[in-house]
N, C-alpha and C positions, 0 to 999 in steps of 0.2 A: 816446182815450188814457186817460181816466179809468178805463174798465173794465180796461184792461191793467194800470194801476198798482194797482188794488184786487186784481185776480187775483194779481199778483205778490206783494202784501202778504200775501195769504191763503196762498199757497205757502210764503212765508218763515215765516209763523206756524205752519204745520203742521210744517215742517222743524224749527223750533226746539222745538216740543213733542216731536217724535220724539227730537231729541238729548237733551233734558231726561229724557224717559222712559228712554232708553239709559243715561244716566249714573246715574240712580237704580237702575235694574237692576243695573248693574255694581257699584255700591256695595254692594248687598245680597249679590251674589256674593262679593265680597271679604270681607265680614263673615262670611259663612258659611264660607269657606275658612280665615279666621283662627280661627274657633272650632273647626273640625276640627284644625287644627294644634295649638291650645292643648289640646284633649283628648288628642291623640297625645303631646304632651310630658309631660303629667301622667301618662299611662299608662307612658311610658318612664321617668319618674322613679320611679314606684312599683316597676317591674320592677328598676331598678338598685338600690333600696333593699333589695328582697327578695333579690337575688343578692349584695349586699354582706354580708348577715347570714347567708346560707347557708354551711354548711361544704362545702368542696370535697370531693367524693368520688372515689375512684379506682376506676373501673369497668373499668379495663384498656384503654380506648381510647386514652388518652395514651401508654401503653407500646407499644401496637400501632402508633400513628402513628410513634413514634420508631424502632421497629424497621423499619418500611417505608421511612422516609426513609433510614435507613442502608443498607439493601438497595439502594435506588435509586441512592443516591450511590456505593455501591461498584461497581455494575454500570456506571454511566456512567464511572467512572475506569478500569474494566477495558476498556471499549470505546475509550476515548480513548488509553490507553497501549498497546493491543494492536497486533498486526501489521496492517498495512493491504494490502488486495489491490491489485494493479495494475490499472488500467482500460485 
């Protein structure tokens, strides 16, 4: 009975060490992820500051998008209000 008790104690000790190792490993993963998130937020803040100072340029894309939206909207109104075929 003494051998079984010592074997059980050894198994519990190994399991405890494994859990401790897994916890430390997970903490390092979380720390790495937080560092990456911090760097991404810093980069985003820099990009937002650069965009805030940049002058908006009109390259024609806005006007093209507006015209396309108007055309699609007009087409959808035309098909909604047009004659319907009998099925």
